[in-house]
N, C-alpha and C positions, 0 to 999 in steps of 0.2 A: 826311295818312290820310283816304281820301275811300268817302262813304257809298251803295251801290247801293238804289234804291229802282226796284220790281218791279211795275207794274201791267196788268190786263189791262183791257180795254176789248171794247168790242159794242157796233156800231151797228145801233139798230132803227126807223131813220127808213126807208120809199121812197125809191126811186133818189139821185139822185147828192146832194138836200141835205138828205138825213138826218141826225138830230141822232148826235151822237156821246156817248155817257155814259162814264166813266172809272169802275173801283173797285179802289182802291189795298189790294191782297193784304195786308199789316202786316208783307214780311217784308221784313229788310235783311239784308247781309250787309257783312262787310272783309275788303277783299284791298290788295294789295299794287299799287304804281303800277305796277310793268310787266306785269299783269295781262291789260288791255286791247293789250299787243303779242304776249300772244302768237297761235299760229297760228289756237289752236283759237277765240280771241273771235272773233277779224278773220274767219274764213269761216262765222260763224255769229249775228255782230250785224250791225245795218245804219242808220246813221241816219237818223232820219224829224224834220223840226221840230225839232231840240235835242234830241231821247230816241233811246238805242240802244236798236232793238225785233229781236226775232227771228221771220221770217215761219210759222205752222203750216200742217205738211202741212194742204190739201184747204181749205186760205183762199185769198178772192177778196180781190183788193188791190186791185180797181176799186171800182165804184157797189157800193149793194146790203150784205149783210149780210156782217159782218167779225166774227173774235175775236183778237187779235196781243196780245203779250206787249210792254211797253214799259219801259225800267230809265231814270233820270237820275240824271246823276252829282251830288255834292254835295261843295261843300267840308265838312270837320269839323274838330274838334281835333284837333292831336297828340295821345296819351298816352304819359308815358312807364310807366303802371303798369299793365297786369302786366309785363311788359317790352317793351324798346326795342326800333326796327327792327336796331339791330344789333349782335347778339348773339353771341360770341366761342364759336367752335361746340370750341376747343382748352381750356375752363376746367382743369384740376388740381388746381387749390389755391382756397378760400377759400368769398368764397357769394354765394348769388345776391342779390344787394343787393337789387336790383328786385320782388322776392317774397317781400321785411318789410320794416316801418315801422322799422322798426330803424337809425338812422344815427348816425354820431357826433356829439357834443353840439359847436354851434360853439363856446360857450363852456367854461372850466372853470370848473366845481363849486366853488362858492365854502365855504372850510374850517369843519369847524361842530366847536364846541365844547360837550362833555356836563358835565353841573356838574359830578360829579366827578373832571375832567381839567384843573379850573383852577390847583392847584400846578405841573401840566407847565407851562401856557401862560405863567404868570410863568421858570418857568427857561427857556424859552426867549427872551423877550422878553429874559431877561439876556446868553445866547450874541449874538442880535444885537444887543443895542449894546455886545457887545464888540468884535464884527468891528467895526460900524463905529467906531469907535470906534480899533481897529487901523488902517482904510483911512485914514481923515484924517488919526491921526497919524504913522503910517507905522511906527513902533511893532511888535515883536515880544510880542505876548502869546497865541502857540502855547500856553504851557504856561498859563492862564487860561482859554483856549476848552475845551482838551482835560481841564482837573477841570471845568470844570459840564456839560461833553457825556458824560462819563463818571456825575453823576451827574444828570445826563436820566435817561438810557439806566437805570439803578439804581434810580430813582423810577418811572420807567416798568415797568420789570419787575417791583418788588416792588406795583406799585397794577394790573396785570394779573393778578398771580398772587392775589390775595387781594380777588373782585369778587365782590358780592352778585347772589342774584338779578336784583335790579330792573334794577341797573347792566350786565346781561349783555344781557336785556332790553333795554335805552336800547342797546346797541352791534347787536341785533337790528334794531333801527327806525331807524338811523343814516341819515341823506338822503343820504348817501354811499356806503353800501353796495351794492355790486357785483350788478346785476342777475344776473336766473339768463339772460339771455341774454346778459351780458359772462363769464356763468363758458361758457357756450357755446361762442361765440365764443377763448375763451382753448385750450380742451382740441380743439378738433376742428382736424380737415384739411380738410375738407371738411363746406357747410351749406345746409341750402334749408330753408327754412319750409315751412311747409303748412298751408292755414286752411280753416277754414268747418266745418261741424257737418251739411251738406246738407239743412238745414231751414229753412234765407233767411235763416241770420246768422254772423257770424267773431267772436265774444268776444273782444278783446284783450286781456283779465286773464290768457288761459292760451297761452301758444305752443304748438306743436308743428312737429315735425320732425325729418328725417333727418340724422344726420350719420355721421361716422367718425371713427376715435380708432386709431392705427395699424396703419391700414388694413381696418378691422372697423367694419362699419355696425353701428347703432342707431338707436333712437326716441326721439327726447326731448323731454319734456313738462314742463313746468313755468310756477307762477306767475309773471308779470312786472311787475312796479314801477315805477314812473319814476323817473327820472331828478332831474326838476325837475318845478315843481308843473302844468306844460302835460303833460305827460306820464303823470306821474298821473290826470290828468282824463279822460287820452284811455283810459287803463288800468281806470281808476275803482279808482285803488290795488290793485291786485291782488286786489279783490273777485271775482271772477267769476260768472258766471250761470249759470243753466241750461244755455247754446247750450255757456256754455267747458266744462261736464261733459261735456256730448253730443259736443263737437267729440273732446275728451280720447280719450272710449270707443271713436269710432270713428277716431283712430289707433293705437289699444290693438288693437281686434281685425282693423285691417290690418295692424302687426308681429306680431301673432299668426299670422295667414293665410301672410305669406312669412314668417316666423321670424328676424326681427327679435329682439334682448336691446334692454328699453323701460328709460330712465336717465327717472325723475321728479325734480324737482326742488319743495322746498316753500319758497313762502316769501308768506304770506297770514294777513293779519289772522281769514280767513274768510271764508264765503262769503255773496253778495250778499241781505241777507234785507230786501228792496222789496217793496212788496205788489205790482210787475206779476213777479217772479221767483219768489214765493208762487204767483202765477196761474198763469207757465209747470210748477210742477212743480218747484221747486229740491230739496223733498226726494226728490222720489223720483230724478231726477237724479242723485243724489250716493247713494243706495240700489244703482240698477244698476250702478254704477262700482262700487261697495265690492261685490257680489257677482259682477261679471262679472272680476275679478280673481284675483278667487282661483281662477277658472275656465282663467288664460291659461296657455300653455304654455311660453312663453316664459322668462329669467330677468326678475327685478326689482328695479332696484336704485333707494331711493328716497335723497336727500338733501337735506338740511331745511338751506340757507343762510343763512332770515332767520327769523321768526316762522312757528308752523305753528298756527292758528287750527282748532280746534276741528275737526267733519265737514267743511267745505272744505277741509283741509288733507286729512285723511285720504282722501277721496275719491279721492287719484293718488298714495297713499300705502299702499296693503295689497302691502308688496313681500316677497321674498326677503330682503334686508339692509335693515334703514334708518339709515344713519351721519346724524351731526351734525354742524357745524361746533362750532368748541367755543364762540365767543357765538352760539348758536341760541339759541330756546325752541320747546318744544311743548307748546301745550296744551288744555284742554277749557272753560277763557271765561277770556280776561282776567284779568290783577290787578284792573284798575282795576273790569272790571263784579263782579268776586268781591269784590272788597273794599265795593261799592255794593250790593248783595242780604247782605250779611251784617252787616257794618258801620255800612249807611246814607252811607258814604265814601269819595270815591276816597282819599281823602289815604291811606288803610292801603295803598295799592296795595303796599308794598314788604314788608309783613307778610303780604298774600295771597300774592305770588310767593313767600315763602320756604314758606309753608303749602304751597300746589301742587305745588313740586316740579317744575317749569317747564324746568329749563337741562339741557344735554347729560351734564355728572356725574350728573346725579340719575335720567335714563335708562339712562344706561347701567350704574346699580346698579340700578334696578329690572327689566333686563334688556330694557329697549325697544329702547334702540338700539342696535345692535350694533359701534359704531365711533362714534367722537371725531375727528374730521379738526383740526388742529391749524390754530390762525391765528396770524399775525404779530402782535407785540406795536403795540398800538396797534387790532385789527382785523383785519376783510379789507379793507375800505376803505384802510388804511396798505400793500397792498402788494397790488394784486387779483391778479396773473398769480402771484406765489408762492402766494396760497390758492387758483387754480383749478388748481396740478398738484397738488397736493394734494390736490386733489376728484380729477382726473384719476386719481392712482394707486392711488386706496383703489376707484376705480368698477373699474378694471381689473383690481386684484388680485380682488376678490369676482365677477368677471363669469370668472376663469379658474378657480374654485372652482364657479358654478352651472352651468356652459355642460359641464360634464365627469359632471352627470347625465341621467340620462334622465329624460322626462317626469312619468312615475308618480313619480321620487323627489323631482324640484324641484316637486307639487302638494301633496306630503306636506309638506316640508318648509317651505314659505311658511303651511301650516295647522297646523302644528306651531308652530310660531314666535308666533303670534297666541293658539293654543292655553294657551301655557305661560305667559302675562302673568295678573297677577292670582291670584285665588286665594279660596275657598270655605271655607264650614264645611258641616258635614252634623250630625245627631243634637241639635244646639243647638233648643228648644224654644224659640216667640219670644209672648211674651205678646200678644195682640192689641189686650188695652186702654190697654195702655201709653203715654201721652201721652208725644211727642216734641217738645222746644224744639228748631224749627229755627233759631230765632237765638239762639247760646251767648254765654253772659254773657264779657266784656271782661274781668272780673276774673281775675286769675290763677288757675288750674286746681288744686281742692285735691290737691296730689299723692296717688294711690291708696294710695302704702307707709303714709299717715297715718292714712288713715278709719277703720279700728281700731282704734288709737289716740283717737281724735278720743273715738270714738262707747263706750268703755270709760271714759273718763272722763267724759263726759255722764251714761252709769249711773251707774257713783260721785256725781255730783252732785245727780241725783235721787234715788239711794236713801236717800243719805245725808244728805242734806240741810244742809249745814251754813251758817249764815247768820252775818254777810250777805253772803255770798260771791257774787260776781258773776261770769256766765261770759261777759260779753261782757266783753272787755278793754276798756283805753283805746287801745291799743296797735293792736287791729282797728277800736277803730269809727272812729280817725284814719283810717282805710287803708280803710274804708269810705266814709267824705267824703267823699275828692283821691278815688275812683273816682266817685262819684257829679259831683265838678264834674267831672273829666274828660270824663262822659260828656255832662252838658247843654251842655259848650261842644261838642262833635262834633254834639249834633240842633241847635242853633243854626245851625251851618254845613251842613248838612243841608237846613235848614229855610230858609234864604240869607236866616237875623235876624242874619249876624256881621257885616256890616257895618254895620247899623243899631245893633245893640248897641254896637258900640268907637264910633259917633257919639255914642251917647246919654250913653258911658260919661264919652268929649271932655267933652260940652257941661258934665255935673256937676261934671269935674273943676276944670274952669276956674273958673263960678261957687266965691263969697266966701261961706266957710260959715256968718259969722254973719249969712246973709241968708236966707230960705227959699228955697227952689226956684222956677221961673218957672213960669207953670201950663202955657203951651205944651212946656216939656222932660218936667214930671213927666206931661202928656197922653200925648207919644209913646214914655215911659219904661211909660205903663198898655197903650198899646196892644201894640207886642212883647213883653210878657208877654201880653196875651191870646192873642195867634194865638200863640205858644206855647206857651202849655195847651189851646190850640183843636186844632193840631194835637198833641200829646203825648195827647191824649184819644181817638183817634180807637181804633177797633178794632184791634187787631193790627199797630199802630204801638208804637215802641221799648218795648219788653216787656221786654227786661232791666232796662232804665232805670226803668219802672215799678217793676219790685221791688225793689232798691235802696232807689226813694226810698220806698217801703211800709218795709220793713229800718229805714231810717234815722229815719222819721220815728216806729215801734217804740220807737227804742232813745231817742231824746229825747224823748220820754214818761214813759218808763223813769226816766233819767238825771233830769229834771224834779222826776219826783214822789220819786225818792230825796233830793235836796237839799232839799224843802219838810219831806220826815219828817225831815231833819236840823238842820232850820235848826226845826223844832217842838219833837224833841226838847232841847233847846240853850237856848228862852226857856222850856220848860215846868220843866229842871230848877235854872234860875233863880231861880221862882217857889217852887220845892216849897222846906218849910222843912228844916230836918236831922231834929227832928221824926216828918216824915212818911216819910221815907228809914228812917229806923227801924223805921217801921209798915213799908215796905213790904219793907225785910228780915223784919220777921214775914210778913208776906204771903206770902212766897216758900218759907218754913220749915214752911208752914204748908199750901202745896200740894203739897213734898214731900212730908210726911209723908200725903196724901193721896194722893200718887202711890203711896206704902208699902205700904196700905192700912190703916195706924196711927190708931186715933182723935183724934178731937180737943176736950180739955178746953175747957169751959164758957166759962171767962172768956178762953181764946186767942180762941173762935170768935166771944165780943163783942168781943175788942180787931181782930179782921180787919174785922167788921163797919164799924167804927167809921173804921175805916184808909178803906176802900177811899168812905166818905161824905166823908171830908177829900179826899183825893185827885180826887169830882167835883169837891165846890166849886173847888178848887185851878185844874182844869179848866176848867171855867167862869168861873172870872174872868180868863183867855187868851183870852174871847171864842168858846170852843166850846160846842157847844149837847150835851150828852148823848141819841144817841140807845139807845143800852142797852147790856151787860155782856157783852162772848162771855167762855169758858174760854179761856186758853191755849194753842194746838196743840204737841205735843209738835214735839223737837229732830230725830224723827228718821221728821213726817210722810209719808206717801206722795204721790206725785202722783198726779194723779184720775186713772180708767180707760181714758179716751182719750188720753191722753199716751205712761200705757203701755203700750196696744195699739200706738201710732204707734213706739216705743221697738223693740220684740218686731219689726214689721213689718220696721223699717230692719236692724236684725241680721240677719234672713234676707234679704234683697235683698242683703244686702253678701257674708256667706258667698256666697251663690249665684252673685255676680259672680265672686269669686276662683275658686269652682270652674271658673265658667266658662273662666277664663284658665288656669288648670290644666289644662283637658283639653284645650284651644284651642293651646296651646303644647306641650304634651303632657308637664311635667313631675313627672309621678307619679313616673318612674322616678328622675329626677333627688330629687327628695323623699326616697323610697325610700333612695337611695345615702346621703343626709345625715343619716339617719336613722341607720343602719349606719356611718357614720365617725363619731358623734357613739356608739354603744355601742360603737365598739371604744379610743374615749380617741385620735384622732387629734390632730394639732397643731391650737392653736386658729386658726392663720392659715390651713390650710387650712377648715377650717367656717365662718372668717368669709367668705373668697374665695368660696365656695357656695353662704354663705346669700346674699350681694350679688349674684350672677348669678343667681341665683332670683329674689329682691325683683324686679330690674330687668328680667329676663324678666315679669314678670306688672304691675308697671306700666306697663309697654307693652305691654300687655294691654289695661290696664282699660278701661272707659269710667267716668269717675269724674263728670262733669259731674251727671246726675243724682242720686247718691248725694250729692253737696254740696251740693245746691240742697235737698235732705230736710234732710240735719245742719245745715245754718242754718237752717230752717224750725224743726228743732226746741230750737235753741241760742234761736230769739228766745220759743219756748212758755217754754222750763224757766226762762230771764231773769223773764217773765210770773210763770210759777207763783210762782217765788220771791221775787222783789218783792212779791208777794199776800201769803205764809208771812209775811215778816218784817213786814208794818203789822200783820199780826194779830197778829204775838209781841210785839212791841213797843209801837211808841203808833199806833194808825192816821191812817194819812198822812188829811189834812182835806182835804175839797171845796174848790169856790172859795169856795161862799158861809161857814166854819169852819162845817160840822158833824162833829160828833165819828161 
């Protein structure tokens, strides 16, 4: 291929020796080799000193002033892109390969085994080994091979029938999973890829083009991942920049103008969130797509082939029909990011994936997806052609339904699809002063059905104050300790201190037990703990762990006080003689008479005074300093007003929450029906079934997190109050210095 450069010149000198000065116009034209042989060019151009020039009318070819245009032919690099020289004008099928960067891979991709597929790999190895033995020995092992293959198919079916959300996500991210262009080339008879956003860039992360299925033309738009590392880098791992969304928007408008139905494929972790993309208006580009898609007058069908991340996926997914492949995922935030935000570690991604409800099955239940496209056992990468044909079937059926609608009905159908998603409440008051803990506790949430019973038990313990009962049981304390140990381990992991801690533990375990620790080892352990405490003390960090540590410290302090009290009681009882014990009984009898209002004899008063003095002497002999003598509190002593007020407020809040749950679920009618059935004397089975249904719906609607925290705080305060009351009633727990 050659290049033509046009030059204009003007001789400004006088006479024949005038200077020639040329100025290049900067105009270049690409043309074929046969251009100069055409009749028009040969008649209009003439060769002058190695240049092809065309004489202008009125110009002088001799000496003096002249103006002429010359063109010099240069050899130039031959291009294969965007189109070759030998284009076949009679293309009836296939796609224009020279308009696409997508070429067949030179090497077959390596098989990748996911972690949960390892049992299948072991069976495959056994099958291969038996076949090799059959080939080597010439014996017939067909029965054994058939049995192993049957076992393999059954294991494969069982495994892929009961996949967890995080396992489905790993399949959606499988490196060998067919890409959008793979599906397009499998389902179209003709396909031409279109490029550019008409603003200076062609984002390879989004592919667009026109293709035909069953003789009908469609506009295809989708996120394109790479099939290997090199392609992933080129495609930016299917994370589009603003240019990609503007390219998609341009082709959507083109399809809308020409009446082409639009098919979009979603397979992206999300929009590319680098600084340059933000400067170029990433959010604005996505918002423009969202707004424009709701006004397009042609049918739109979206297929989620892999993972769909947040607004980067939704920017081409505002459609009339949304289909998801069986092992695809659609989420507002990736499970890893969600786990890092809520639990401060990405290792909680399986838990986050379950809570986010990212799978196709969950989206279909929530009516976000209009259908689930089946995949072959083993995922779409095990049989890409079959998976593509299932996609084609779903698209054609949906398009047959949508093309029957007129424009107004089509737009309304698209609007109602999104208007019906989710829900809202009206008429429920919101407390503006309510504090919300954005990081929920990792302890198992208290069931809402148990809140009222716990609160009633708490009220009875406070009002009755049966001593020395302890509201915090040994089992609850042990559970709290286990939760604290678990959260401390996760905190070490999130702080990046786990490896250092493990190395120190290993060194300590190797150190001899009969010798003191090495100074350097002790210093390393102290540094790790100081760094852990410094990170833990940062404001707003690890709030749940801090609360649990505070509760555990309170519980440990109460247990320690109780143990000291029991130990002291045992020591005093050993030192108290039998005569004094008899006099102590006399003291109790005197107190009972005083409580009833009966007068005391003078002799009894003297004996009481002597008994008190002897008891004081015994306590002094136990190295206890007597500070003062107080009256015994009654067993039914009421808690302080502050604790009573907290109890009343908690009770009111629980009743409000239950009423809100009943109103939001519309359970008032069911409750009235239950009351009527009880009044009629219905069968106990029917009554229990209705009660279980109502309780289940109330539990689902309740927000028990904040209430649980208040109940736990009240339990700790009650424990402290009961311990104080017990100390004053029995034998005051001594301080560390032995004061009484």
